[in-house]
C-alpha positions in Angstrom: 16.0 1.0 13.2 19.0 -0.3 15.0 17.9 1.0 18.4 14.4 -0.5 18.2 13.4 -2.7 21.1 11.1 -5.6 20.1 8.7 -7.3 22.5 10.0 -10.3 24.3 6.9 -12.1 23.1 8.3 -12.1 19.5 10.2 -15.0 18.2 12.0 -15.0 14.8 12.1 -18.3 13.0 13.2 -19.4 9.6 10.8 -22.3 9.3 7.2 -21.9 8.0 5.8 -24.8 10.1 7.3 -23.4 13.3 6.0 -19.9 12.5 2.3 -20.9 11.9 1.7 -24.1 13.9 -1.2 -23.6 16.3 -1.7 -20.0 15.2 -5.2 -18.5 15.0 -4.0 -15.7 12.7 -1.4 -15.6 10.0 -0.2 -12.1 9.0 1.7 -11.9 5.7 3.9 -8.9 5.4 6.2 -9.3 2.4 6.8 -7.3 -0.8 4.2 -7.8 -3.5 6.5 -9.8 -5.7 7.1 -12.3 -3.0 3.4 -12.9 -2.0 2.8 -15.8 -4.4 6.0 -17.7 -3.3 5.3 -17.2 0.4 1.6 -17.9 -0.1 2.4 -21.2 -1.8 4.7 -22.3 1.1 2.1 -21.2 3.6 -0.6 -23.2 1.8 1.4 -26.4 1.8 2.2 -26.0 5.4 -1.4 -25.4 6.5 -2.5 -28.4 4.5 0.2 -30.6 6.1 -0.9 -29.4 9.5 -4.6 -29.7 8.7 -4.9 -26.2 10.1 -7.4 -23.4 9.5 -6.4 -19.7 10.2 -7.6 -16.2 9.8 -5.4 -15.0 6.8 -4.4 -11.3 7.0 -1.8 -9.2 5.3 -0.3 -5.7 5.5 1.3 -5.4 2.1 0.4 -2.3 0.1 0.7 -3.0 -3.6 -0.8 -4.5 -6.8 0.6 -7.3 -9.0 2.0 -6.1 -12.3 0.2 -7.6 -15.4 -2.7 -9.1 -13.5 -3.6 -5.9 -11.5 -4.6 -8.3 -8.6 -4.8 -7.1 -5.0 -2.8 -9.0 -2.4 -5.8 -10.9 -1.0 -6.7 -12.0 -4.5 -3.1 -13.3 -5.0 -3.3 -15.2 -1.7 -6.7 -16.6 -2.6 -5.2 -18.0 -5.8 -2.5 -20.0 -4.0 -4.0 -20.7 -0.5 -7.0 -23.1 -0.7 -10.3 -21.7 0.7 -10.5 -24.5 3.2 -7.3 -23.4 4.9 -8.6 -20.0 6.1 -11.9 -18.8 7.7 -11.5 -15.1 7.0 -9.5 -12.6 4.9 -8.3 -9.3 6.2 -5.9 -6.4 5.5 -4.3 -4.0 8.0 -4.0 -0.6 6.3 -3.7 3.0 7.3 -1.1 5.6 8.4 1.3 3.4 10.4 5.0 4.0 9.6 7.1 1.5 11.5 9.4 4.2 12.7 6.6 5.7 14.8 4.9 2.4 15.8 8.1 1.0 17.2 8.4 4.1 19.4 4.9 3.6 20.7 3.7 6.9 19.0 -0.1 7.1 18.8 -1.3 5.2 15.7 -4.7 4.3 14.3 -5.2 1.9 11.5 -8.1 0.3 9.7 -8.7 -3.5 9.4 -10.7 -4.4 6.3 -12.2 -7.9 6.6 -14.5 -10.1 4.6 -15.7 -11.5 7.9 -16.8 -9.5 10.9 -15.4 -12.1 13.4 -12.0 -12.1 11.6 -11.9 -8.3 11.8 -12.7 -8.4 15.5 -10.1 -11.0 16.4 -7.4 -9.0 14.7 -8.7 -5.8 16.3 -8.5 -7.2 19.8 -5.1 -8.8 19.2 -3.5 -5.6 18.0 -5.2 -2.9 20.2 -3.3 -1.2 23.1 -3.2 2.2 24.6 -0.9 3.5 21.7 -2.3 1.5 18.8 -6.0 1.8 17.9 -7.4 -0.4 15.1 -10.8 0.3 13.6 -12.7 -2.3 11.5 -14.5 -2.0 8.2 -16.1 -4.4 5.8 -14.5 -3.0 2.6 -11.5 -5.3 2.2 -11.2 -4.2 -1.5 -11.2 -0.5 -0.8 -8.8 -0.9 2.1 -6.3 -2.7 0.0 -6.6 -0.3 -2.9 -6.1 2.7 -0.6 -2.9 1.3 0.7 -1.6 0.5 -2.8 -2.7 3.6 -4.7 -1.4 6.2 -2.3 2.1 5.0 -3.0 1.8 6.4 -6.5 0.8 9.8 -5.3 3.5 9.8 -2.6 6.2 9.4 -5.3 4.8 12.5 -7.0 4.7 14.4 -3.8 8.3 13.7 -3.1 9.2 14.8 -6.6 7.6 18.2 -6.1 9.4 18.9 -2.9 12.7 17.6 -4.4 12.3 20.1 -7.2 11.8 22.9 -4.7 8.1 23.4 -4.9 6.1 24.3 -1.7 3.2 23.1 0.3 0.6 24.6 -2.1 1.8 22.3 -4.9 2.0 19.4 -2.5 -1.5 19.9 -1.2 -2.9 20.2 -4.8 -1.2 17.0 -5.8 -2.4 15.0 -2.8 -5.9 16.2 -3.2 -6.2 15.6 -6.9 -4.3 12.3 -6.4 -7.0 11.2 -4.0 -9.6 11.8 -6.7 -7.7 9.4 -9.0 -7.4 6.9 -6.1 -11.1 7.0 -5.6 -11.8 6.7 -9.3 -9.7 3.6 -9.7 -11.3 2.2 -6.5 -14.8 2.7 -7.6 -14.0 1.1 -11.0 -12.7 -2.0 -9.2 -15.8 -2.1 -7.0 -14.6 -0.4 -3.8 -16.8 1.9 -1.7 -15.8 5.6 -2.3 -16.2 6.4 1.5 -13.3 4.1 2.3 -10.9 6.6 0.6 -12.0 9.3 3.1 -10.9 7.1 6.0 -7.7 5.9 7.5 -7.0 3.4 4.7 -7.4 6.2 2.1 -6.7 9.8 3.0 -5.1 8.9 6.3 -2.5 6.7 4.6 -2.1 9.2 1.8 -1.2 12.1 4.2 1.5 10.2 6.1 3.0 8.5 3.0 2.8 11.6 0.9 4.4 14.0 3.3 6.8 12.0 5.5 10.5 11.7 4.9 10.2 8.2 6.5 8.1 7.1 3.5 10.1 5.1 1.0 7.9 6.2 -1.8 8.2 9.9 -0.8 12.0 9.6 -0.5 12.2 7.9 -3.9 10.2 10.7 -5.4 12.3 13.3 -3.6 15.5 11.8 -5.0 14.1 11.7 -8.5 13.1 15.3 -8.2 16.7 16.2 -7.3 17.9 14.7 -10.5 18.7 11.1 -9.7 17.7 8.3 -12.1 15.4 5.5 -11.1 18.1 2.8 -11.1 20.3 5.1 -8.9 17.4 5.6 -6.5 16.6 1.9 -6.2 20.3 1.1 -5.6 20.7 3.8 -3.1 17.6 2.8 -1.1 18.3 -0.9 -1.2 14.7 -1.8 -0.5 11.4 -2.2 -2.3 9.7 0.9 -3.6 6.1 -0.5 -4.0 4.8 2.6 -5.7 7.1 2.2 -8.7 5.6 -1.1 -9.7 2.1 0.1 -8.7 2.3 3.1 -11.1 2.8 0.6 -14.0 0.0 -1.7 -12.8 -2.5 1.2 -12.3 -1.6 2.8 -15.6 -2.2 -0.4 -17.4 -5.6 -0.8 -15.6 -6.5 2.8 -16.5 -5.7 2.3 -20.2 -7.7 -0.9 -20.3 -10.7 0.8 -18.7 -10.4 4.3 -20.4 -9.9 6.1 -17.1 -8.6 9.7 -17.1 -5.8 9.8 -14.6 -3.5 12.6 -15.5 -1.2 12.4 -12.4 -0.8 8.6 -12.7 -0.1 9.0 -16.4 2.4 11.7 -15.8 4.3 9.6 -13.3 4.2 6.6 -15.6 5.8 8.7 -18.4 8.5 9.8 -16.0 9.3 6.4 -14.6 8.8 4.2 -17.7 9.0 6.6 -20.6 11.4 9.3 -21.6 9.5 12.3 -20.1 11.1 14.8 -17.7 9.4 15.7 -14.4 9.4 19.4 -15.4 7.6 18.7 -18.7 5.0 16.5 -17.1 4.3 19.2 -14.4 3.9 21.8 -17.2 1.5 19.5 -19.0 -0.6 18.9 -15.9 -0.8 22.6 -15.1 -1.8 23.6 -18.7 -4.4 21.0 -19.3 -7.9 22.3 -20.4 -9.6 24.0 -17.5 -12.5 22.0 -15.9 -14.8 21.7 -12.9 -13.4 20.1 -9.7 -16.2 17.5 -9.8 
């Protein structure tokens, strides 16, 4: 976004102490694989400053191996006495639109109502409308899980399929998202809100979505290493596919779309074979 104009109130610094000193809220927005490292530095800084903050994040992913959400990762490295509320900002909010002041609504999932309110009031303006909810877990999972389905959506369009196929994938993908969420303890209603279906729609259909673009390139025949090199940025959904597949296997969850994507990304399966397998599965009720 070379033409983006940032607020004059923003100040870029390379020092954690300068960044967080006297802050009421600390918002962590780094790739999943960097959360622990950044969290550890933040924890040490807050302890040195004897400072307590509202700890929020806007990272949409799950940790490989542990299947931990971002807030859980932060809780493991930041002492509880250093924060007085945990929150996540999630929902359909691509930076390309937000920076242009396009109308955007997001959901703030928070463990503490006051923390959610503070974030809501800090972020709200005539173009950006934050809602609050109390399902931190579900809000985090919605943001992470939709990346999986967005990759599949991009694959279909890259292969030349139409909106019928895309709509079917997004809808059945939402079923898998909700299934995983409920198994982890989330409220199913959260997946019908901004942090669930809202984020899924924008990520699963927009060319601005990294996960969609990655899937599209894979659908056109590129290999995963080629796509990752070409994009030069983190594709959260690729790692999340592995984490969620591992979770599903451990908990005996039937997730055919996630399994198919795992086989394509980490096995030797072709996209075409996995699509055929999905479409010729035994017939069943939609429930």
